[in-house]
C-alpha positions in Angstrom: -28.9 -142.3 237.9 -29.5 -145.7 236.7 -32.9 -145.1 235.7 -32.0 -141.7 234.4 -29.1 -143.4 232.5 -31.4 -146.1 230.6 -34.1 -143.4 230.1 -30.7 -141.9 227.7 -29.1 -144.5 226.4 -31.7 -147.6 226.5 -30.8 -151.0 228.5 -32.5 -152.4 231.2 -32.2 -151.8 235.2 -32.4 -154.6 237.7 -32.5 -154.1 241.1 -31.2 -156.5 243.4 -33.6 -154.6 246.2 -36.3 -157.0 244.5 -36.4 -160.1 246.0 -37.5 -161.9 242.9 -34.3 -160.7 240.9 -32.1 -161.6 243.7 -33.1 -165.2 243.8 -32.4 -165.0 240.0 -29.5 -163.7 240.3 -28.2 -166.2 242.7 -29.8 -169.3 241.3 -29.7 -168.7 237.6 -27.6 -165.6 237.2 -26.7 -166.7 233.0 -30.7 -166.7 232.8 -31.3 -163.1 233.9 -28.0 -162.0 232.2 -29.3 -163.6 229.0 -32.8 -161.9 228.7 -31.6 -158.3 230.2 -31.0 -155.9 227.1 -27.5 -153.8 226.8 -26.5 -152.0 228.7 -27.5 -154.3 231.4 -27.7 -151.9 234.8 -27.5 -153.8 238.4 -28.2 -151.6 241.9 -26.7 -153.6 244.8 -24.8 -156.0 242.8 -22.9 -157.3 245.9 -26.0 -158.9 247.4 -25.8 -161.7 244.3 -22.2 -162.5 245.4 -20.3 -164.1 242.8 -22.5 -166.3 241.2 -23.5 -163.0 239.2 -20.3 -161.6 239.3 -18.7 -165.0 237.6 -21.6 -165.0 234.9 -20.5 -161.4 233.9 -17.2 -162.3 233.9 -18.0 -165.2 231.5 -20.1 -163.0 229.6 -17.2 -160.1 229.2 -14.3 -163.0 228.3 -16.1 -164.0 225.3 -17.1 -160.3 224.2 -14.6 -157.6 225.2 -16.8 -154.8 223.7 -17.3 -151.7 226.4 -20.2 -150.8 228.3 -22.6 -153.8 228.4 -22.7 -153.6 232.6 -23.0 -150.8 234.8 -23.1 -152.0 238.2 -23.6 -150.0 241.3 -24.0 -151.0 245.2 -24.2 -149.1 248.3 -20.5 -151.6 249.6 -17.3 -151.3 248.1 -16.8 -153.9 245.6 -14.1 -155.2 246.2 -14.4 -155.3 250.6 -17.3 -157.7 250.5 -16.4 -161.3 251.5 -18.6 -162.8 249.7 -17.0 -161.5 246.2 -13.8 -163.4 245.9 -13.9 -162.0 241.9 -12.6 -158.7 241.4 -13.4 -158.3 237.8 -9.7 -157.1 237.1 -8.8 -156.1 234.1 -12.2 -156.1 233.2 -13.9 -153.4 234.7 -13.4 -149.8 236.1 -14.2 -148.6 239.6 -15.8 -145.1 240.1 -16.4 -143.7 243.6 -19.9 -142.0 243.4 -20.3 -139.5 246.3 -23.2 -136.6 247.2 -23.2 -133.6 245.2 -20.5 -131.4 244.9 -21.4 -127.5 245.0 -19.7 -126.9 241.5 -22.6 -129.6 240.8 -25.3 -127.9 242.5 -24.3 -124.9 241.3 -23.0 -125.4 238.0 -19.8 -124.2 238.1 -16.7 -125.0 236.3 -15.1 -128.3 238.7 -11.4 -126.7 238.0 -10.5 -125.6 241.5 -7.9 -127.8 242.1 -6.3 -127.4 238.3 -5.7 -124.0 239.3 -4.3 -124.4 243.0 -1.5 -126.6 240.9 -1.0 -124.3 237.9 -2.7 -120.6 238.4 -3.0 -119.5 242.2 -3.1 -116.7 241.9 -6.4 -116.7 239.4 -8.1 -117.8 242.3 -8.5 -114.7 243.6 -10.6 -113.4 240.8 -13.9 -112.7 241.1 -16.2 -111.7 244.3 -18.3 -114.1 246.2 -22.0 -113.2 247.7 -21.7 -116.1 250.2 -22.6 -115.5 253.9 -21.5 -117.2 256.8 -25.1 -118.3 257.2 -25.4 -119.5 253.2 -22.3 -121.5 254.2 -23.4 -122.8 257.3 -26.8 -124.1 255.8 -25.4 -126.0 252.9 -22.6 -127.4 255.1 -25.7 -128.8 257.6 -27.6 -129.7 254.8 -25.2 -131.7 252.8 -25.1 -133.4 249.1 -27.1 -136.0 248.9 -29.9 -134.9 246.5 -32.6 -136.5 248.3 -31.7 -133.8 251.5 -31.9 -130.9 249.8 -35.5 -129.4 249.4 -36.6 -131.2 252.3 -37.7 -129.4 255.7 -35.2 -129.9 258.5 -37.2 -132.4 260.5 -38.1 -134.5 257.1 -33.6 -134.3 256.7 -33.3 -135.7 260.2 -36.0 -138.4 259.4 -34.3 -139.3 256.1 -31.2 -139.6 258.0 -32.1 -142.0 260.7 -33.9 -144.1 258.0 -30.7 -144.3 256.0 -28.5 -145.0 259.0 -30.8 -147.7 260.1 -30.9 -149.0 256.5 -27.0 -149.0 256.2 -26.6 -150.7 259.8 -29.8 -152.7 259.6 -29.2 -154.4 255.9 -26.0 -152.7 254.1 -23.4 -153.5 257.2 -24.9 -157.1 258.3 -25.0 -158.4 254.4 -21.1 -159.2 255.1 -20.2 -158.6 259.1 -21.4 -159.4 261.9 -22.5 -156.3 264.1 -24.2 -156.8 267.5 -24.6 -153.4 269.0 -26.0 -152.0 265.9 -27.0 -148.7 268.6 -23.5 -147.8 268.8 -22.9 -146.9 265.3 -24.5 -143.6 265.4 -22.5 -143.0 268.9 -19.2 -143.8 266.9 -20.3 -142.0 264.1 -20.9 -138.7 266.2 -17.9 -139.0 268.0 -15.6 -139.5 264.5 -18.0 -136.6 263.6 -17.2 -134.5 267.0 -13.3 -134.9 266.1 -13.2 -134.4 262.7 -9.7 -133.3 261.9 -8.1 -135.1 265.1 -6.6 -138.3 264.5 -9.0 -141.5 265.4 -7.1 -142.8 268.5 -8.9 -146.4 268.9 -8.2 -146.7 273.0 -10.5 -143.1 273.1 -13.1 -144.5 271.0 -13.0 -147.5 272.7 -13.6 -145.7 276.0 -16.2 -143.7 274.8 -18.6 -146.2 272.8 -17.8 -148.9 275.5 -16.9 -151.3 273.1 -13.2 -153.1 273.1 -11.0 -152.3 270.4 -11.3 -155.1 268.0 -14.9 -153.8 268.0 -13.7 -150.4 267.3 -11.4 -151.3 264.4 -14.0 -154.0 262.7 -16.4 -151.4 263.1 -14.5 -148.3 261.6 -13.2 -151.1 259.0 -17.5 -151.3 258.2 -18.4 -148.0 258.0 -15.5 -147.7 255.3 -16.6 -150.5 253.4 -20.3 -148.9 253.3 -19.1 -145.1 252.6 -19.9 -143.7 255.3 -16.6 -142.7 256.4 -13.2 -141.7 254.7 -9.6 -141.9 255.9 -6.9 -139.0 255.2 -3.6 -140.6 255.5 -1.1 -139.0 256.7 1.6 -136.8 254.8 5.4 -137.5 254.9 7.9 -137.6 252.2 10.6 -137.9 254.9 10.4 -134.5 256.2 10.1 -135.5 260.0 10.4 -138.7 261.4 8.3 -137.5 264.2 5.1 -137.4 261.7 2.2 -138.8 262.9 1.2 -142.0 261.7 -2.7 -142.4 262.4 -5.4 -141.4 259.4 -7.5 -139.0 260.1 -11.2 -140.1 259.4 -14.1 -137.7 258.1 -17.7 -138.6 257.5 -18.5 -138.9 254.1 -21.3 -135.8 254.1 -21.1 -132.7 256.5 -24.7 -133.0 256.9 -24.6 -136.9 258.1 -22.2 -135.2 260.1 -24.8 -132.4 261.4 -27.1 -135.2 261.8 -25.4 -137.5 264.2 -24.0 -134.7 266.5 -27.9 -133.3 266.9 -27.2 -130.1 265.4 -28.3 -127.5 262.6 -28.2 -124.3 260.9 -29.7 -122.4 264.0 -27.5 -123.8 266.5 -24.0 -123.8 264.3 -25.2 -119.8 263.7 -24.7 -119.2 267.0 -20.8 -117.9 268.0 -18.4 -120.0 269.3 -20.5 -123.3 268.5 -17.6 -125.9 269.1 -19.0 -128.1 266.4 -18.7 -126.3 263.6 -14.9 -125.8 263.1 -15.1 -129.8 262.6 -17.9 -129.4 260.2 -16.4 -126.8 258.1 -13.1 -129.1 257.5 -15.4 -131.9 257.3 -17.3 -130.5 254.2 -14.0 -128.7 252.6 -12.3 -133.0 252.6 -15.9 -134.0 250.7 -15.5 -130.8 248.3 -12.0 -132.1 247.2 -12.8 -135.6 247.4 -15.6 -135.2 244.7 -13.6 -132.1 243.0 -10.3 -134.8 242.5 -12.6 -136.9 239.8 -12.5 -133.8 237.7 -9.2 -132.8 238.1 -7.1 -132.4 234.7 -4.2 -134.5 236.8 -4.8 -136.9 239.3 -3.6 -135.7 242.8 -3.9 -137.7 246.3 -5.1 -135.7 250.0 -3.2 -136.4 252.9 -2.7 -134.1 256.4 -0.1 -133.3 258.3 1.0 -133.4 261.5 4.2 -133.5 263.8 5.0 -133.8 267.8 6.6 -130.4 267.5 3.3 -128.8 266.4 3.4 -128.3 262.5 -0.1 -128.7 261.1 -1.8 -128.8 257.8 -5.6 -129.8 257.3 -5.0 -131.1 253.9 -1.9 -131.5 251.9 -2.9 -132.1 247.6 0.1 -133.9 246.3 0.1 -134.4 242.0 2.1 -137.5 240.7 4.9 -134.8 239.8 5.2 -134.1 243.3 4.0 -130.5 243.1 2.2 -129.8 246.1 -1.2 -127.6 247.6 -1.8 -127.0 250.9 -4.9 -126.3 252.5 -6.4 -125.3 256.1 -10.2 -124.4 256.7 -11.3 -122.2 259.3 -14.9 -121.6 260.6 -13.4 -118.0 261.1 -15.2 -115.4 259.0 -11.7 -113.2 259.9 -8.8 -115.6 258.7 -5.3 -114.3 260.0 -1.5 -114.9 258.9 -1.5 -117.2 262.4 -4.0 -119.5 260.4 -1.6 -119.6 257.5 1.0 -120.5 260.3 1.6 -124.2 259.0 1.2 -123.4 255.3 4.2 -121.0 255.8 6.0 -123.5 257.7 5.4 -126.7 254.4 6.2 -124.1 252.2 9.9 -123.3 253.8 9.9 -127.2 253.8 8.7 -128.3 250.6 10.4 -125.6 248.7 10.0 -125.2 244.5 7.5 -127.6 245.1 4.8 -125.8 246.9 2.6 -124.7 244.2 0.4 -122.6 246.9 -0.7 -122.6 250.2 -4.6 -121.4 251.0 -6.5 -120.5 253.8 -10.1 -121.2 253.4 -12.6 -118.8 255.4 -16.3 -118.2 255.6 -15.7 -114.1 255.5 -15.5 -112.7 252.1 -11.4 -111.9 251.7 -9.6 -112.7 249.2 -5.9 -111.4 248.9 -2.2 -112.6 249.5 -0.4 -113.0 252.9 2.9 -113.4 251.2 5.2 -115.9 249.1 2.9 -118.7 247.4 0.2 -118.2 250.8 -3.2 -116.7 250.3 -6.9 -116.2 251.8 -9.8 -117.3 249.9 -13.8 -117.7 250.6 -14.8 -121.2 250.9 -16.5 -120.4 247.9 -13.5 -120.5 245.6 -14.3 -123.9 245.5 -17.1 -123.3 243.2 -16.0 -120.2 241.7 -18.6 -118.2 244.2 -21.5 -119.4 241.6 -24.6 -119.0 243.8 -27.1 -121.9 244.3 -30.5 -121.6 241.8 -33.4 -120.7 243.1 -34.4 -125.1 242.8 -31.5 -127.2 242.5 -30.2 -130.6 243.9 
C-alpha cells in the first residue's frame, strides 16, 4: 500500500524489516529522516522504538505541516512497551483491516448509514448470491495475498503469517514461552465466536495458567489477530453479561485455525459455520464503520435470563441498529426474538433490527424488524472475475 501511495504522490518508503534501515533508524534517526523525501513512509515503525518516533516528533514540532509522515506497523502503536511517545496531538490513527466485500465488489459502503436513517431502503434490490458463494468468501477471508490462491497455497500463507506474527511481532514486545499454544488459543477463540472468552475455560483447554492466557489475549489484540466486542448495557438490565466477546479479525484466518474450508463448511450441520458467519459479519461491520457518515460503536447484548443480540450498533446520538447473524438460508421470526425484545426496551431510539442470513429472502417481520441476505452488506454486488 505504501509503495502504491508513493507511486502516485512521490516520497520515500523506508521499511524497517531491512536491517540496515533499522540500525540507522535506531542509531541515527535524524540523518535517516533528513535524507528522506517527503512524504516519508515508514513501515514497521514500532521496531525502532522511541529514538525514531522522538526524531519524527521534533521535525513535526518545528514544521506543523500535515502529511509529512505516514507510519505503519503490524502492532498497535499505543500498546508497544518500547514506545513511550504517543505523538498525541500530532498524528491520526487508522486501523487497516483486510479488504471489505464492498471494496472487492466496488459497491458503495453505505449499509450502516442506511440502517440508521432509511432501513427500508435495504430491502431494495435482489441478490444473486448463493450459500456456496457466501461460504467461499467467508472461508477465503479478506487478506489480499490469499484471495487468488488455491486452498493449499492459502493454508501455506496463513501458516507462514501466524509463524511470523508469533516469532517476530509478538516477541518484539512480549515474552512468549509457549508459542505453539497461540494457534491453539486462536482456534478455541474461533470455535467460540459469539461466546464470551472465559479465562478459566481457555486456560484449561490450552493447559496454560490463567494469567498467561490473559497476557496472550492482550498480545493477540496488540498484533491485530483478535478484536473484542464489549457488552452493551445502557442500564437495561443489571443482569447483563460483563465479559467481552472476542473475534478473530479475519474469517479466513478463523477457518484456517479451525482446519476447515469451503467443502467441509458446505456440508449440512457443520458446527463451525455459525461462528464463522458471525465472525464474517463482525469484520464486515467493523470495516464499514470507517466509511459510515456518522460514527457508531459495535456492542453485543446478553443477559442471564436468555435475551441475546449478536451486534448492537449505537450512534453517538443514541440511535440503535441491531443485527443477528445466522448461517441458515431460511430465517424465521424465532431468529428475531432478541431483536424484538431489544426494540421494546429501547423504544424510539431503535432504528431497525436485521436478521442477516445466507438465503435470498428480504422482507419485514413487523415493527422495524426485517430479514435480509448477507450480501446487503455490499449492495448484493457480484465479485468481478478478477478481484482482490
